[in-house]
N, C-alpha and C positions, 0 to 999 in steps of 0.2 A: 131595436135598431131603427135608424132613420129611414124613411120611405121617400125615394126620389120621385118627383112628379115630372111630367113632360113639360118641356119649355127650355129655358136657358140652362147652362151648366150650373150645378149647385154651388159653385164657388163664386158666382156672381154676387157681389155685395148688395146689389139692388133688387135681387129676387125676393118677393114677399114670401113669407112662410105661412104655414097653416095657423089660423087663429089671428092673423094680422100682425104678428110680431116681426120685428126686423132682426136679421142675423147679427151675431157678434163676431168680430175678427179674432177674438181670443179663443184658443183651444184649451180645454181642460184636460187634466191627466186621465180622466175616465172616458174621453171621447165626447161627441156631440150629444146633446140632450135628446130624449125621445121626442119624435114628432118635429124636430127642427132640421133645417137644411144644414149641411156641413159648413162650418165657418171658414172664411178665407184665412190664408196663412198670415201670421203676424209679420209685420215688416221687420227688416233687419234692425238690430239694436235691442231686441228682447222686450220692448214695452208694447203694451196693447195698442193697436192702431185705432183710429176712429171708426166707429161703426156707422151704419146708415142713419142711425138716430143720434149720433154724437160720440163723445169719448167713452172709454171703457168704464164700467162700473167698478166701485171699490171691491166688490166680491170677486170679480174677474181678475183684478190686479192681485188680490190675495192669492188666488189660485196659481197665477203665474209665478209669484214670488216663492210659493211653496214648491212648485216644480223646480225652480232654480236651486233651491236648497237641497232637494233630493238629488239632483244631478251632481252638485258639488260634493255631497256626501258619498255618492257612488264613486266619483273620480278619486276622492281621497282614500277610500278603502281599497281601490284597485292597485295603487302604488305599492303598499306593503305586500299585497299578494304577489305582485311581480317580483319584488325584492326577495320574498320567501322562496319563490321558484328559482331565482338566480342563485341564491346560496345553495340550494339543493343540487342544482346542476353543476355548480363549481365544485362542490364537495364530491359528487359522483365522479367527475372527470379526474380529480386528483387521486381518488382511491383506485380507479380503474387503471390510471397510468402507473401508479405505484405497484399494483398487482402485476402488470405487464413486465415491469423491470424485475420484480421478485421472481417471476416465473423463470426468467433466464438464470437467476442465481439458484433457484430451486433445483433445476436440472443439474447444475454444476455441483451443488452440495450433495445431491443423491449419488452422483457418480463418485465423488470423493469419498463418501461414507462407505459405499459398497466396495470399491476397489481397494481402499486402504484398510478398512476395518473387517472385511470378510475374507478369511484365508481361503476357503473353498472357492469363493468367487474369483479371487485374484489368481489362484492356480489354474482354474478352468479358463481364465482369460488368456494367460500367457502360455499354457501348455501347447497349443497348436504351433507356437513359434519354433518348437523343436524340429518340426518337419518342414519348416519354411526354407527353401533353397538359399535365399539371401542371407538368412541368419546362419545357416550351416556353413556357408562360405566364409562369413565373417569370423565365426568361431574357429573354423579350420585355420584361417590365416593367423589368428591370435595365438592359438595353441602351438602351431608350427614355430612361430617366432619364439615363443617361450621355451620350447624344447631345444631349439638350435642355440639359444643363448647359453644354455647349460653345457653345450658341447664345444670344447676348445679345438676346433679343427686345425688351426695353426700349430698348437701344441702337439696334437696327434701326429701331424706330418713331421714335426721335428723329432718326435720319439721314433718314428719309423726310419728317418734318416740316420739317427744315432745308432739304432739297432743294426742297420745295414752296414754302417762303418765298423761296428764291432765285429761283424761277421766277415770282415775283409773285403767288402764290396769296394770297388775303386771309387775315389772321391768324385769322379765325374758322374757315376751312377747315383751317388748320394745327392749330388746337386740336382739331378733330374727328379729325384723324389721330392725335394723341396719345391719344385715347380709344379707339383700336383695339387697344390692347395685349392686352386680354383676348381678343377674338375671334381675333387673330392667333396668340396663344399656343395657344388651343384648336385651331385649324385645323392649326397646325404639329405639335401633339402627335398629332393623328389621323393626319397624314401620316407622321410618323416611326414611330408604333406600327404602322400598317398595313404599312409597308415592312419593319420589323424582323420582324413576325410572318410575312411572306412568306419572308424569308430563313431564319428559324428552322424553318419548316415544310418547307423544301426539302431535297433530298439534300445540298446543299452544307453545311448545318449539321451533318448527321450526320458528314460527312468532317471538318469542323473539330473537332467534339466528340471523335471518336475520336483524331484526331491530337493534340489537346491533352492527352487523358488518357494516350496512349501516351508522349508526350514527358515528361509529369510523372507517371509511374506510381509515383513515390516519395511520392505524397501521403499515403497512410496510414502509410507508413514514417516520414515526418517527423512526422505527427500522433502516432504511438504511441511513437516512439523519439527524436524531436527531431533526426533526421539527415535528410540529403537536401537537395534544392533544386530549381532549375529553374523551370518554369512554375507549379509548385505551391508554395504557401507556407503557413506556419502562423502566423497572427497573431491575437492575442486569443483563443486556444483555438478557432480556426476553420480548417478546411481549405478553401482557396479556390483557384480556377483562374482564370487570366488569360484573359479572353475578348476580348482586343484584336482578334484576327483577325475575330471576328464584327462588331465595331464597324466595322472597316475595310470589310467587305463591305457593311454597311448604308450607309456613307458613299458607296460607289460606286453603290449602287442609287438613293440620293437624287439624286445628280448626274445619273444617267441618266434619272431621272424629271422633270428640269427644275429641280430645286431647287439652283441653282448655288452658293448660300451654303454648302452642305454641304461643298464643296471646301475651305473654309477651316477646317474642323474639324481640330484637331491630333490627333496620335496619342493615343489614349485607352487607358490600361491600367486596365481595370475588373475587379473580381473577382466571381466567382460562388461562393457558399458551398456546398460539397459536404457538409460535416459540421461541426457546431458543438456543443461541449459544454464546460462549465466544468470537467469532470473529466479532460480530456485530459492536462493537465499533471500530475495526480496519479497516473494509472495508466500513464503511458507506460513507466515502468521495468518494471512487471509485464508489459506487453505485449511489451517487448523480450525478456524472459526466456521468455515463451511462444513467441515467434517462433524463438528458438534451440532450444527443446525440441520444436518442431513435429514433427520426424521421430522422435525417440527416446521421447518421453513415451507415445505409444500402445503402443509395444513394451514399455516398462517396466510399464505398467498391466496388460497381458495377462500378463506374467510374474508379477507380484504376485498377480493373481487365481488363476493356475495354482498358485502356491505355497500359497495359502490352501486351495484345493480338495484338494491333495495332502496337506497337513498334517492335514486334518479326519479324524475317526474315521469318519464316514459321508460319503464323498466325493460320492455322488449327491445327497444333501441339500445338501451344501456347494455343489455346482454350481448347484442351484436357487437357493440363497440369493445366490450371486454374480451370477447372471443377473438375478434380481429387483432386486438392489441397483443394477446398471447401468441397468436399465429405470427405476427410481425416479430415478436421477440424470438421465437423459435427459428424463423427464417434468418434473422440476424446472427443467432448462435451458429447455425450451419455455415454461414458465410465466414464467420470469424474462425471457426475450426479449419476451414479449407485454406484461408489466408495464412493462419498461423502455422499450418503444416509446411507451406513453402518457406516461410520465414525460419522455421526450426531447422529444416534441412539445409538451408543456405548458411547457417551459423553453427555447423557441427565442429567439434574440435579437430585438429589435424590428425589424419590417420584413421578417422572413423569411417565406417562403411555407410554410405548414403542409402543404398537399397535396404540394408538391414535396419537402419534407423527409421526408414519409412515404414517397413513392415511392423516394427515394434510400435510406432506411433499409431498406425491404423488399428492395430490390435487393441491397444489400451483404450482408445476412444470409441471403439466399435459400439459398445453398449450406450455410450453417450449419444452417438448419432442415432441409434435406434430409439432412444428416449425422446430426442428432439423431434424425430419424425412422428412418433406416436402422439406426443402432445400437440404438435402442429396439426396433425390430422383431426384429432379430437376437437381442437379449437375451431377449425374450419367447418367441421360437421355441425358443431353447436351453432355457429353463426348462420349457417344455411338453414338449420331447423328453426331458429328464431325468426328468420326472414319468412319462411314458408307459412308460419302461423299468423302472419301479419295481414293487414287489410289491402296490400298492394294488388294491382290487377294480376300480376304474374302469379303471386301466391294464391289468390282466389281461384285463378284458372287451373293451377296445378291440383289444388284440393278438390275442385269440382270434377276434374277428369278422373282422379283416383276414386272419388266417391261414386261416380257414375259407373265406372268399370266394376267396382265391387258390388254395387247394387244389381247390375246386370247379371253378374255371376250368381248372386243369391236368388234372384228371380228365376233364372234358368233352372237352378236346382230345385227351387220351390215348385216349378211346373212339373218336375218329375216326382213330386210327392214328399220332398223334404219339408219337415215342420220343426221349427226351433222351439215353439211353445214358450214356456216361462223363461227359458234361457235368454231369448231375445229381449224380453221385457226387463229381465234382471240386468243385462248388459247395458241397456239404455238408461236404466235408473242410476246405475253406478259407473257410468261411462268415464267420468272425470277421475274417479278414484282408481279405476282400472288402469287408465293411462299413467297416473302418478305411480302406481305400483310397478308398471313396466319400466319406467325410467329409473325407479329406485333399485330394482333388481339389476338393471344394466350397470348402474353406477357401482353397486356393491361388487359385481363380478369384475368390473374393470379395475377398481382400486384394490382388490384383493388378489389380482392376477400377479404372479411373480414375473416382473420385468416384461410388461406388455409391449408388443411391437406394433407397428402401423397396421400390419395384417390383422392383429387381434382387434384393434379399434374398428377396422372396417367390418369385420365379421360380426362384432357386437352390434354395430349400427344396422347391419342387414337383419340381424335377429330382432332388433327393436322395431324396424319397419314392418317385418313380417307379423310381429305381435300386434301392432296397431292395425294392420290390414285385417287380421282375424277379428279384432275387436269391432271394426267397422262392419265386417261381414255378419257378425252375430247380433248387431244392433238392428232390430226390426222396428223400432219406434216405441212410443209410449204404450201401445197396446194393439193387438191384432184381433180381428173378429174371426172366430172359427168358422170354417166352411160348413160345419155340421149344424150350426146354430143359425136360425133365420134372423135376418136383420130386424131390429125393433120397428114397430109400425109408427109412422109419423102422424097418424090420424089423431087429431085433437091435441097434439103436443106442440107447445110453443117452441120456437127455435132457441129461446133463451132458457128453456126449462133445464133444471139440473145444474 
C-alpha cells in the first residue's frame, strides 16, 4: 500500500514522490504503485491528462483503454441479465394471476362435484330444510292449493241444493244453500290448511322430504347438465320435486278427521320448486365442465401457483403475492355470492315464496361459503407467515421477541435442573428438516380433512405454531458443555487451534 508522508495533499500533482519520480494522473485498475503517491483523477473525457513531467506514457494509455474495454464488457453483460430477470418476473406474475383466477373456479367446481355427484352429501345438505319454518309454510300453501283444486266446492253445494229440493225443502231454502259456497269454501280451506300444516310439521314430513330428495338426488345434476330424471324434473328452468306422497298423507288425515269427501281426491302429482333461474339453460354446459374438473382443478391450481413462485426472482415475495391473490379471489367470491342472492330473490317466478327460496339458497351454498372462508383464511395465514420469515424490521422484531421468550423459559427450567442433553443438539442439527416435516404434516392433515372449515384452518395453524415453539425450545445450540466436565484449559493453546 502507498505510504502518505506529511506535507501537501497526496492529490497535488506537484508533490514529489519517494525516489524523485513525478506522479502520473492516470489510475490503473489495480490502484497506485507501491511507494507512489496516489495519482490525481483523470480529467473528463477519459484520456490521460498531462503529468508533472509531460503527457501520459503509452503504457498508461494502454491500461486506460483496457479498463474501458472491461467496463463496456460488464455493461453489455448486465443488459441480458436484466432481461432474463424481466422474463422471469413477467412469467411469475402471469402464473400467479392465473392461479388466483383458477382458485375461484376450483371452489365452484368442488362444490358442483360434491353437491351434484354425492347423494349422501346432497341429502345431508337439504335434509335440514324439512324443519325450516319458511319451507314448511311454502309446502303447506302449495299442498293446500293442490288439494282444494281437486274438490269441486261449487258442485258440492249444487248437490246439496238438489238433494234438499228432492226432500221437499222450499225453493227459498234451496236458494239459501246455494249462497253457502263462500263460507263452505273458507271453512274447507281452513280445514285442509290445518291438516296439511300438521302433516308438514310432523316427523313424517321429514321422512318424506329426505326420501324424495334421496330418490331424486340428480336434481341439480339435471338442472346443471340436463341429464338425470326420476322424481326430480327440470321444467321451465325450474328444479321441482314431486310431493305427491305428502298429498296422499294429507288425504288420509282428512278422511280420518271425518271429511269423507277427501277419499275421492285422485292421485295428485304436484311440484315444489327447489330452485328456479332463467340462467340454468345458459350455464349448464359450464357447470358440467366444472363438475368434471372438480377433482383435478384444485390440484392444477396449486401446481400453477407453485410454478409461479418457483420461477420468481424473489420467491418469498412471490409466495406473498400468490397468497394475497388467492385471498382476493375468495373475497370476490364471497361478494358475488351475496350479490347474486339478492338478484336471485328479486327474480323469482310469480307465486314463489321468497323466504323459502332464501332458505333453500342459503342451504345449498352453505358449504361453498365454508370453503371460501377456509381457503381465504389459509391464504391470509400463508401470506402472513411468508412475511414474518422475511428481513423486514417488523418480522425480525417479532422473531426476536418470540425467540427471547422461549429462551427465557428454557433457561428458567434449566436452572431447576432440566437437561436436554443430546436432544437439543439433535434438534439444532436437523432444525430445518424438522420445520419442513411440521409443515408437511400440517399440509397432509389439511388436505385430507373432509370439508375443512375456517375453524379447522385456524386450529391447524395454532398447532403448527406450537410445534415450531417446541422446536425452538429444544434447540440448545450446536453443543453444550456439561456442568460435570471441567472446561478445557487454554494454557498453551492457540485461539485458532482445532
